[in-house]
C-alpha positions as CSV (number, residue, x, y, z in Angstrom):
1,X,0.0,0.0,-0.1
2,X,1.3,3.5,-0.8
3,X,0.0,6.9,0.0
4,X,-0.7,9.1,3.0
5,X,-2.8,6.6,5.1
6,X,-4.1,7.5,8.5
7,X,-5.3,5.2,11.1
8,X,-9.0,5.7,10.0
9,X,-8.4,5.1,6.3
10,X,-6.2,2.0,7.1
11,X,-8.9,0.7,9.5
12,X,-11.5,1.1,6.8
13,X,-9.3,-0.8,4.4
14,X,-9.0,-3.7,7.1
15,X,-12.9,-3.7,7.4
16,X,-13.5,-3.8,3.6
17,X,-10.7,-5.9,2.3
18,X,-8.9,-7.8,5.1
19,X,-11.7,-9.2,7.2
20,X,-13.7,-10.7,4.3
21,X,-10.6,-12.5,3.1
22,X,-9.9,-13.9,6.6
23,X,-13.5,-15.1,7.0
24,X,-13.1,-17.0,3.8
25,X,-10.2,-19.1,5.2
26,X,-11.5,-22.7,5.9
27,X,-11.9,-23.2,9.7
28,X,-12.3,-19.6,10.6
29,X,-15.5,-19.1,12.6
30,X,-15.2,-15.4,12.7
31,X,-13.0,-12.3,13.3
32,X,-13.2,-11.1,16.8
33,X,-10.9,-8.1,16.4
34,X,-9.1,-6.6,13.5
35,X,-7.4,-3.2,13.9
36,X,-4.4,-1.4,12.5
37,X,-1.8,0.8,14.0
38,X,1.3,2.7,13.0
39,X,4.7,2.1,14.6
40,X,7.3,4.4,13.3
41,X,7.2,4.1,9.5
42,X,5.5,0.6,9.6
43,X,1.8,-0.3,9.8
44,X,0.7,-3.4,11.8
45,X,-2.5,-5.2,11.5
46,X,-3.6,-7.2,14.6
47,X,-6.2,-9.9,14.1
48,X,-7.9,-12.1,16.6
49,X,-9.5,-15.1,14.8
50,X,-12.3,-17.3,16.2
51,X,-12.2,-21.0,15.7
52,X,-14.3,-24.0,17.0
53,X,-13.5,-24.2,20.8
54,X,-13.6,-28.0,20.6
55,X,-10.8,-28.0,18.0
56,X,-7.4,-29.3,19.0
57,X,-4.8,-26.4,19.5
58,X,-2.5,-27.9,16.7
59,X,-5.4,-27.7,14.3
60,X,-6.2,-24.0,15.3
61,X,-2.6,-23.1,14.8
62,X,-2.8,-24.6,11.3
63,X,-5.7,-22.2,10.6
64,X,-3.7,-19.3,12.0
65,X,-0.9,-20.1,9.7
66,X,-3.4,-20.1,6.7
67,X,-4.6,-16.7,7.8
68,X,-1.1,-15.3,7.8
69,X,-0.5,-16.5,4.3
């Protein structure tokens, strides 16, 4: 992404483009939190993904890896 982004415009981008892509990952039950912040010259997006609570931890980590990709 290039341009003069503010926290508000980046958050809007997260809501419109990032969250729908995450929700499309198999095994993702929902996105609990997704927010963006700036640290120095770098933007960070923090995402909390919901999965089936009965799922083994190893399986949930596989889903988290798929979300990162």
